[in-house]
C-alpha positions in Angstrom: -19.4 -27.8 -18.7 -20.3 -25.5 -16.6 -22.0 -22.0 -18.3 -20.0 -19.1 -16.2 -22.7 -15.9 -15.3 -21.5 -14.2 -18.2 -22.1 -17.3 -20.6 -25.5 -17.0 -19.5 -25.7 -13.7 -20.2 -25.0 -13.8 -23.5 -27.1 -16.2 -24.1 -30.0 -14.5 -23.0 -29.4 -10.9 -24.5 -29.4 -13.4 -28.0 -33.1 -12.5 -29.5 -32.7 -16.2 -30.6 -34.0 -16.9 -27.0 -36.5 -14.6 -26.8 -37.8 -15.3 -30.3 -38.2 -19.3 -28.6 -38.4 -19.2 -25.2 -40.5 -16.1 -23.6 -44.0 -17.2 -22.9 -45.3 -14.1 -21.9 -48.9 -16.3 -21.8 -48.5 -19.0 -19.8 -49.9 -20.0 -16.5 -47.2 -21.5 -14.6 -46.8 -23.3 -11.6 -50.3 -25.6 -9.7 -52.9 -25.3 -10.8 -56.3 -26.9 -9.7 -58.2 -27.5 -13.2 -62.1 -28.8 -13.4 -60.9 -31.9 -13.3 -57.6 -33.1 -11.6 -53.9 -30.9 -10.9 -51.7 -29.5 -13.4 -47.7 -28.7 -12.9 -45.8 -26.4 -15.2 -42.3 -25.1 -14.4 -40.8 -23.3 -16.9 -37.1 -24.7 -17.5 -35.9 -23.6 -20.6 -32.4 -25.6 -20.4 -33.7 -28.5 -18.5 -32.5 -31.7 -19.8 -34.9 -33.7 -18.0 -37.8 -32.6 -14.8 -38.6 -34.9 -12.3 -42.0 -34.0 -9.6 -41.8 -35.6 -6.8 -45.0 -35.1 -5.2 -45.0 -35.5 -0.7 -47.4 -36.3 1.9 -45.7 -33.9 4.2 -43.7 -30.5 3.4 -40.9 -31.6 5.6 -38.2 -34.5 6.1 -41.1 -37.2 4.4 -39.9 -39.3 1.2 -41.4 -38.9 -1.9 -44.3 -41.8 -2.2 -44.2 -40.5 -5.9 -42.0 -39.2 -8.4 -43.4 -38.5 -12.4 -41.0 -37.8 -15.3 -42.8 -34.1 -16.5 -43.4 -33.4 -20.6 -40.8 -31.0 -22.2 -43.5 -28.9 -24.3 -43.5 -25.2 -26.1 -40.7 -22.3 -24.9 -39.7 -23.6 -22.1 -42.1 -25.2 -20.1 -42.4 -28.9 -18.7 -45.9 -29.6 -18.0 -47.6 -32.9 -16.2 -51.5 -33.9 -15.4 -53.0 -35.4 -13.9 -57.2 -36.4 -13.5 -56.5 -36.5 -9.3 -57.0 -33.2 -6.9 -53.7 -32.9 -5.5 -54.9 -30.4 -3.1 -52.9 -29.7 0.2 -49.9 -32.3 -1.2 -46.4 -30.9 -1.0 -44.4 -31.5 -4.1 -40.8 -30.4 -5.7 -38.6 -31.1 -8.3 -35.3 -32.9 -9.6 -33.7 -31.2 -12.0 -30.5 -32.8 -15.1 -28.8 -29.7 -16.2 -25.5 -29.0 -17.9 -24.5 -32.3 -16.5 -25.8 -32.0 -12.8 -29.1 -33.4 -10.7 -30.7 -29.8 -9.1 -33.6 -30.1 -6.5 -35.9 -26.8 -7.0 -38.4 -26.2 -4.9 -41.7 -24.6 -7.4 -40.8 -20.4 -7.9 -44.3 -20.0 -8.8 -45.7 -21.6 -5.7 -48.8 -20.2 -4.1 -48.4 -22.4 -0.8 -45.9 -24.2 1.3 -44.9 -26.2 3.7 -41.9 -24.9 6.8 -39.6 -22.8 5.6 -40.7 -22.8 2.2 -38.3 -25.6 1.3 -41.5 -27.3 -1.0 -44.5 -26.3 -2.6 -47.7 -27.3 -2.2 -50.5 -27.7 -4.0 -54.1 -25.2 -3.4 -57.1 -25.1 -4.3 -57.5 -21.3 -3.3 -61.4 -22.1 -2.6 -60.6 -24.2 0.4 -58.6 -21.3 2.2 -60.8 -19.6 1.9 -62.9 -18.1 5.9 -67.1 -18.0 6.0 -67.3 -14.6 3.9 -64.6 -13.9 1.8 -66.2 -13.5 -1.3 -68.5 -10.7 -0.3 -65.1 -9.0 1.6 -64.9 -5.6 0.4 -62.3 -3.1 1.5 -64.1 0.5 3.3 -65.1 2.8 1.1 -61.5 5.1 -0.4 -61.8 8.6 1.8 -60.7 12.0 0.4 -57.3 11.4 2.2 -54.8 8.4 2.7 -53.2 8.6 5.9 -50.9 4.6 6.4 -49.4 3.8 8.8 -46.5 1.8 8.4 -46.8 -1.7 11.2 -45.2 -5.4 11.1 -47.3 -7.9 12.5 -44.9 -9.4 14.8 -44.3 -5.8 16.3 -48.0 -5.4 16.1 -49.1 -7.7 19.2 -45.7 -9.3 20.4 -46.2 -7.4 24.2 -48.4 -8.5 27.0 -49.4 -5.3 27.6 -51.6 -5.1 24.9 -54.1 -7.6 25.8 -53.7 -10.1 22.9 -54.4 -13.6 23.9 -51.4 -15.8 23.9 -52.0 -17.7 21.1 -52.3 -14.4 19.1 -49.0 -13.2 20.2 -46.8 -12.1 17.2 -49.5 -14.6 14.6 -51.5 -12.6 12.0 -55.3 -13.2 14.4 -53.7 -10.9 16.6 -56.0 -8.7 13.7 -59.0 -10.6 14.2 -59.0 -9.4 18.3 -61.5 -6.0 17.8 -61.3 -5.2 21.9 -58.2 -5.3 22.8 -57.4 -3.4 25.8 -54.2 -2.2 27.8 -53.2 -5.3 30.2 -57.2 -6.3 29.9 -58.0 -3.0 31.3 -61.5 -2.6 29.6 -60.1 1.2 29.6 -57.2 1.5 27.2 -57.7 0.7 23.7 -54.7 -0.9 22.0 -54.5 -2.5 19.0 -57.6 -2.6 16.1 -59.7 0.0 18.5 -56.4 2.4 19.1 -55.7 2.9 15.0 -59.7 3.2 14.6 -59.0 5.9 16.9 -56.2 7.7 15.7 -57.8 7.9 12.3 -54.8 6.6 10.6 -56.9 4.9 7.3 -55.0 2.9 5.5 -52.5 0.1 7.3 -48.9 -0.7 5.7 -47.4 -4.3 6.5 -44.3 -5.2 6.5 -43.2 -7.8 4.5 -45.4 -10.8 5.2 -44.7 -12.8 2.2 -42.8 -15.8 3.0 -38.9 -14.9 3.9 -36.3 -16.8 4.6 -34.4 -15.2 8.0 -36.8 -16.7 10.1 -36.7 -19.8 11.3 -41.1 -20.7 11.4 -40.2 -23.9 13.3 -38.1 -22.1 15.8 -38.8 -19.8 18.8 -41.3 -18.1 18.8 -39.3 -14.8 19.8 -37.4 -14.4 16.1 -37.8 -11.7 14.9 -36.8 -9.5 11.8 -37.9 -7.4 9.2 -38.4 -9.6 6.7 -36.8 -8.2 3.6 -35.4 -11.6 2.2 -37.6 -12.8 -0.8 -38.1 -17.0 -0.9 -41.3 -17.8 -1.8 -42.7 -14.5 -3.7 -46.2 -15.6 -3.8 -47.0 -17.7 -0.4 -48.2 -16.2 3.6 -45.2 -16.0 5.7 -45.5 -18.8 8.0 -44.0 -18.0 11.4 -47.6 -16.0 11.6 -49.2 -18.8 11.5 -50.6 -20.4 14.1 -49.2 -23.8 12.0 -46.1 -23.6 9.6 -46.5 -26.9 8.9 -49.6 -27.0 7.4 -49.3 -24.9 4.0 -53.0 -24.4 3.8 -53.6 -22.3 7.7 -51.1 -19.6 6.9 -52.9 -19.0 3.5 -56.5 -18.7 5.7 -55.0 -17.0 8.7 -53.2 -14.3 6.4 -56.8 -14.0 4.5 -59.2 -13.8 7.7 -56.9 -11.0 8.8 -57.0 -8.8 6.0 -61.2 -9.0 6.3 -60.9 -8.2 9.6 -58.5 -5.0 8.8 -61.7 -4.4 5.8 -64.3 -4.5 8.2 -62.7 -2.5 10.9 -62.7 0.1 8.8 -59.2 0.3 7.2 -57.8 -1.1 3.9 -54.9 -3.2 3.3 -51.2 -2.2 2.0 -48.0 -5.0 1.1 -44.6 -4.3 0.8 -43.2 -6.7 -1.6 -39.6 -6.8 -2.9 -39.3 -7.7 -6.4 -35.5 -6.5 -6.2 -33.5 -9.0 -5.3 -34.6 -12.6 -3.1 -33.2 -14.0 0.0 -30.4 -15.8 -1.7 -29.0 -16.3 -4.8 -29.2 -20.1 -4.8 -33.2 -19.7 -5.1 -35.6 -21.3 -7.3 -35.6 -19.3 -9.9 -31.3 -19.8 -10.0 -32.0 -23.9 -10.2 -34.6 -23.2 -12.5 -33.1 -21.1 -15.2 -29.3 -19.6 -14.2 -28.9 -16.9 -13.9 -32.4 -15.3 -16.2 -33.8 -13.4 -13.2 -30.8 -11.9 -12.4 -28.5 -9.3 -13.6 -24.5 -10.0 -14.0 -22.1 -7.4 -14.9 -20.1 -7.5 -17.7 -17.6 -9.0 -16.2 -19.6 -11.7 -14.8 -19.4 -10.3 -11.6 -23.7 -11.0 -9.3 -24.4 -7.1 -9.7 -25.3 -5.8 -6.1 -27.3 -2.3 -6.1 -29.4 -4.0 -3.6 -26.3 -4.6 -1.0 -28.6 -7.4 -0.7 -26.4 -10.1 -2.4 -28.0 -9.9 -6.5 -30.6 -8.0 -8.3 -33.4 -9.1 -10.1 -33.5 -8.3 -13.7 -37.1 -6.9 -13.6 -36.2 -6.1 -17.6 -36.1 -9.5 -18.5 -39.9 -10.8 -20.0 -40.2 -13.7 -18.1 -39.0 -12.1 -15.1 -40.9 -8.7 -15.6 -44.0 -11.8 -16.4 -43.5 -12.9 -13.1 -43.8 -10.0 -10.8 -46.9 -8.5 -12.8 -48.8 -12.1 -12.6 -47.7 -11.5 -8.2 -48.6 -8.4 -8.1 -52.6 -9.7 -9.7 -52.1 -12.7 -7.8 -52.0 -10.8 -4.6 -54.5 -8.5 -5.4 -57.2 -10.4 -6.3 -56.6 -13.5 -4.4 -55.8 -11.6 -0.8 -58.0 -8.1 -1.5 -54.7 -6.6 -1.0 -55.5 -2.2 -1.7 -52.1 -1.3 -2.3 -48.3 -2.2 -2.7 -45.4 -0.2 -1.5 -42.1 -1.2 -3.9 -39.1 -2.0 -1.4 -36.2 -0.6 -3.6 -38.6 0.8 -6.6 -34.8 2.0 -7.4 -34.3 -1.0 -8.9 -36.8 -2.1 -10.9 -37.9 -0.9 -14.5 -40.4 2.2 -15.0 -41.7 0.5 -18.1 -42.4 -2.1 -15.4 -44.3 -0.4 -12.7 -46.0 2.0 -15.0 -47.2 -2.1 -17.2 -48.7 -2.6 -12.9 -49.9 0.3 -12.9 -52.0 0.5 -15.7 -52.8 -3.6 -15.1 -54.5 -2.6 -11.8 -56.0 0.6 -12.8 -58.0 -2.4 -16.1 -58.6 -4.0 -13.4 -60.5 -2.5 -11.2 -60.5 1.3 -12.0 -58.5 4.4 -12.0 -56.8 4.6 -9.0 -58.5 1.7 -7.1 -55.1 0.7 -5.7 -52.1 2.3 -4.0 -48.8 1.9 -5.8 -46.0 3.2 -4.2 -42.3 2.6 -3.5 -38.4 4.0 -3.0 -37.3 5.8 -5.7 -33.3 4.8 -5.0 -30.9 2.0 -4.6 -27.8 0.5 -2.3 -25.8 1.0 -5.2 -25.2 1.4 -9.3 -26.9 -2.2 -10.6 -26.0 -3.6 -14.3 -29.6 -2.3 -15.8 -28.0 -1.0 -19.8 -30.4 1.6 -19.0 -30.1 3.9 -15.9 -32.9 5.7 -17.7 -35.2 2.6 -17.6 -35.0 2.8 -13.3 -38.0 3.7 -11.3 -35.2 5.9 -9.6 -36.5 10.0 -8.3 -34.6 11.5 -11.6 -37.1 9.7 -13.6 -40.1 10.6 -11.3 -41.7 12.1 -14.6 -41.5 8.7 -16.8 -43.6 6.8 -14.0 -47.9 7.4 -14.2 -48.9 10.0 -11.8 -50.3 7.2 -10.4 -47.0 5.8 -9.6 -46.0 7.4 -5.8 -42.2 8.0 -4.3 -40.9 7.9 -0.4 -40.0 11.6 -0.4 -36.8 11.8 1.5 -36.3 15.5 0.4 -39.0 16.5 2.0 -38.5 13.7 5.2 -34.7 15.0 5.3 -35.5 19.2 5.1 -37.8 18.8 7.9 -36.2 16.7 10.6 -32.1 16.5 8.3 -30.4 13.8 6.7 -31.4 10.3 8.0 -28.3 8.7 7.4 -26.0 12.0 9.2 -27.7 11.2 12.4 -26.1 14.9 13.7 -27.8 16.8 10.3 -30.5 18.9 11.5 -33.0 20.0 9.4 -35.8 23.1 9.4 -37.3 22.0 12.4 -34.4 21.0 15.0 -31.9 24.0 13.6 -31.0 23.8 10.2 -30.6 26.8 8.6 -31.3 27.4 5.1 -34.0 25.2 4.3 -37.5 27.4 3.9 -37.0 26.8 0.0 -37.0 23.6 1.0 -40.2 23.0 3.2 -42.1 25.2 1.1 -41.5 22.7 -2.1 -42.4 20.2 -0.2 -45.7 21.6 0.9 -46.8 21.5 -3.1 -45.5 17.7 -2.7 -42.5 19.1 -4.9 -44.5 19.9 -8.2 -44.2 22.4 -10.5 -40.8 21.2 -11.4 -39.7 21.8 -7.8 -36.1 21.3 -7.4 -34.7 17.8 -8.9 -37.9 15.8 -7.9 -40.4 17.6 -10.1 -43.7 15.6 -9.8 -45.9 15.7 -11.9 -48.7 15.1 -9.1 -49.2 15.3 -5.5 -50.7 11.3 -5.6 -47.1 10.8 -6.4 -44.9 12.2 -3.7 -45.6 9.8 -0.3 -44.7 13.0 2.7 -43.3 10.8 5.5 -40.7 11.9 7.9 -39.7 9.0 9.7 -40.4 4.9 8.7 -39.2 1.4 9.6 -36.0 2.4 7.9 -33.2 4.4 9.4 -34.3 6.0 13.1 -37.0 6.9 14.7 -37.8 10.3 14.0 -38.1 10.4 18.2 -34.5 9.2 18.0 -33.0 11.3 15.5 -34.1 13.9 16.9 -32.5 13.3 20.6 -28.9 12.5 18.2 -29.3 16.7 17.4 -31.5 18.0 21.0 -30.1 17.6 24.1 -33.0 18.9 26.0 -35.9 16.7 26.2 -38.4 20.1 26.7 -37.2 21.7 23.1 -37.3 18.4 21.0 -40.7 17.4 22.2 -41.9 21.2 21.1 -39.7 19.9 17.9 -41.2 16.0 17.2 -44.8 17.8 17.4 -43.7 20.8 14.8 -42.3 17.7 12.2 -45.7 16.0 12.4 -47.2 19.5 12.2 -45.2 19.8 9.0 -45.8 16.8 6.7 -49.6 16.4 8.1 -49.4 20.1 6.5 -47.8 19.2 3.0 -49.8 17.8 -0.3 -48.9 14.0 -1.4 -50.1 11.0 1.1 -48.9 11.3 4.4 -47.1 8.5 5.3 -45.7 7.6 9.6 -44.1 4.6 11.3 -46.2 3.0 13.9 -45.6 3.9 17.0 -44.0 7.7 15.7 -46.9 8.8 17.7 -46.0 7.6 20.9 -42.4 8.4 20.8 -41.4 5.5 19.5 -37.6 4.5 20.5 -35.4 1.6 19.2 -32.6 3.2 21.4 -31.0 5.1 18.5 -30.5 1.8 16.4 -30.5 2.9 13.0 -31.9 -0.6 11.9 -33.5 -2.7 13.8 -34.4 -5.2 10.7 -32.8 -8.2 13.1 -32.8 -6.5 16.8 -34.1 -8.8 19.2 -38.5 -8.3 19.7 -38.5 -7.1 22.6 -36.4 -3.6 20.7 -39.0 -3.7 18.1 -42.2 -5.0 20.1 -44.9 -2.2 20.1 -44.7 -0.7 23.7 -48.2 -0.3 24.3 -47.6 1.1 27.6 -45.7 3.9 26.1 -49.2 4.8 23.9 -51.5 5.3 26.5 -48.5 7.4 28.5 -47.8 9.4 25.8 -51.5 9.9 25.6 -50.9 13.9 24.8 -48.7 13.1 22.2 -51.4 10.4 20.8 -53.9 13.1 21.1 -51.7 15.8 18.6 -51.5 13.2 15.7 -55.5 12.4 16.0 -55.8 15.9 16.0 -53.8 16.6 13.1 -55.6 13.7 10.8 -58.8 14.7 11.8 -58.1 18.5 10.8 -56.1 17.6 7.3 -59.1 15.3 6.2 -60.9 18.5 6.2 -58.4 20.5 4.5 -58.8 19.3 0.3 -56.3 21.6 -0.1 -53.9 19.3 0.9 -55.6 15.9 -0.1 -56.0 17.1 -3.6 -54.4 15.0 -5.6 -54.4 16.7 -8.9 -52.2 17.6 -11.2 -53.0 21.3 -11.0 -53.2 20.6 -6.9 -50.1 22.3 -5.8 -51.9 25.6 -7.9 -53.9 25.9 -4.4 -50.9 27.0 -2.7 -50.1 30.3 -2.4 -48.5 33.3 -0.8 -45.7 31.6 0.0 -43.3 33.7 2.8 -40.7 33.1 4.2 -37.5 34.5 6.8 -35.2 33.1 8.7 -36.8 30.0 10.8 -40.3 30.5 9.3 -42.4 29.6 6.6 -46.3 30.4 6.1 -48.6 30.2 3.2 -52.3 30.3 2.1 -53.9 27.1 0.8 -57.2 27.6 -1.1 -59.7 24.6 0.9 -62.7 25.2 -1.7 -64.2 22.6 -3.1 -63.7 22.5 -7.0 -66.1 24.8 -9.1 -66.8 26.1 -6.2 -66.0 29.7 -7.1 -68.2 29.2 -10.0 -70.9 27.7 -7.8 -70.7 24.5 -9.8 -70.6 22.7 -6.3 -73.2 21.0 -4.2 -71.7 20.4 -1.2 -68.7 23.0 -0.8 -70.1 23.9 2.9 -68.5 21.4 3.7 -65.3 22.3 3.6 -66.1 24.8 6.6 -62.7 26.7 5.6 -62.6 28.6 2.3 -58.9 29.9 3.0 -56.5 28.1 5.7 -53.3 29.8 6.7 -50.1 28.1 7.9 -47.1 28.7 9.5 -43.9 27.0 10.7 -42.1 28.9 13.8 -38.6 27.1 14.1 -36.8 29.5 15.9 -36.9 29.0 20.2 -38.6 32.1 20.2 -42.4 33.4 19.5 -43.1 35.6 16.6 -46.1 38.3 15.4 -47.2 38.7 12.5 -49.9 39.9 11.1 -52.5 37.9 9.4 -54.3 38.5 6.5 -58.0 40.7 6.0 -60.8 39.1 7.9 -61.1 37.0 10.9 -59.5 33.7 11.2 -60.7 30.3 12.7 -57.3 29.1 15.4 -57.2 25.2 14.2 -54.4 24.2 16.2 -51.2 25.0 17.4 -48.1 23.5 18.5 -49.7 22.9 21.3 -53.0 21.7 20.5 -54.3 20.3 17.6 -58.4 20.2 18.0 -58.6 23.8 18.3 -60.9 23.4 15.6 -63.2 22.0 17.8 -63.8 24.9 19.7 -62.5 27.7 17.7 -61.4 30.8 18.6 -61.2 33.6 16.4 -57.9 35.9 16.2 -57.7 39.2 13.5 -55.1 41.4 13.1 -51.4 40.2 14.3 -51.6 36.8 16.3 -48.2 35.6 18.5 -46.8 32.1 16.7 -44.9 30.0 19.9 -41.2 29.3 19.8 -40.7 26.0 18.1 -44.2 25.0 17.0 -47.2 26.2 14.2 -50.2 27.3 13.4 -53.0 26.7 11.7 -56.1 29.3 10.5 -59.0 29.0 9.2 -61.5 32.0 7.5 -64.5 31.2 5.5 -66.2 33.6 2.4 -68.1 35.8 4.3 -65.7 36.3 7.0 -63.3 38.3 4.5 
């Protein structure tokens, strides 16, 4: 008789289960040893487990089968003196009177479409020079650029070789230009010129929504995990050979590091592609949340929620993060629907990364929300926005409060924000500037390090499409667009932008293009040059921000550097203490690397110019709504100054010029 989900839940809640079967220290999966290979699978309630070995990743029959031995804590093991590098495998399990076939949940390599696991000696997958690969030195500011591997290089106009379009290997080409004209940079050279320094890759683990053996144009964002610890095969030049995707992903990261970028990985531990997963086949219902009535918890809106609060599930997620950091040299992690995971696990991950790599060396942040209620027993344990103060200050969150205050609700298309006609949002904008610290609002961040300041990401409409819903006049919309960029680029926290935002990327109004054709999702490299003035505006904002430590400061007291706040209907202004720490006591050796001791920022969303009186002293105009590079050829201003309609103004003052 097969047990119900509710019956399994009762078994796992029994304290005796934890005592008998939880083995947090065990290494699982296919493990190369000094002499041979070890296979270990955690399946406490299997009556028998058979290891099947194959020479190919799909199709062929097993050439060997081995009955595994059951050891302590429900771990099954098979040892051999042979090196089984590049040999594929799966398991046959007898459980509850039936036969179940499963790949390895702990696999580090797999065949096409992830249906068979592969034993791999990871050293054999390292590209030349991998042992000396290092990320570039951390800059004072983090500017995160979100992109999708296939979107990045699919457009033929991007100048990428045909065989690399949509692949990991596209990132190895560091001299691409528009239509190969040799003049207008695309790809890596374009990103270097833009000034971003972190590349956030949308899912690059093995996911189930694209047929790796199918047409190259097949597309999905990839938020459908199958094998968490294996790169996605559709991005490799040969998905049928399990080692190729590993080597090519490493080559991509190595190239990005060499070109001055750190790499963030988008991870999706909150749900799996299907409830019929390797987790479910090997340990029924352990890795999933179930309500008291036995129904499947669906806070992810994807059909299942992973039970991160259970010990072996937490072990899996923690070890997976550490594996990607160590084996693939990943520099940061963005957690999809982090609100479905628990605070304790997120703090454990933060602590483990800090212990291994140094405090704050690896970025860690996520979405502090869920799609719906989840069956975690203690809601206060969820890593939600309301629990931000229970998280380590080094763990960040996307700030929808900032996003919606600037441009309007991402969920209500026609609802405006501050830049496009929304009323009564001046206070929200000022709180956004301080990264919602000092007990501001429900967020109540402990430090700006916890806040991702942004106005667009892969979810919901692009910034251009959102503003198109509220503003029909294109000229006005373009001014709103620049003001939106100017606001979040002058807020404390970590600035983040969706790839193509800087050239008014549009998806024709589509809200979530997760499975739309690649023609809709691809980066339009011709548009990047058609919108060069807007791209340059973003370039100037990024470069200017890096010179304003008062905005880049991520410490707990950084919000105090924002002072003199004022507002009126459609108007917001504030000052920034831009001195280096200790400058007021003569303790700052490189204070002159900061050109301006005080920075003044003004946002005007009114559709008319405003004459405003400046604080005493000579001020240099650093940026306005037309030109974000004015700091390179500064003009001085005193007394009154005009702020143009729907625009921003940034000014700097040197101490001796008060």
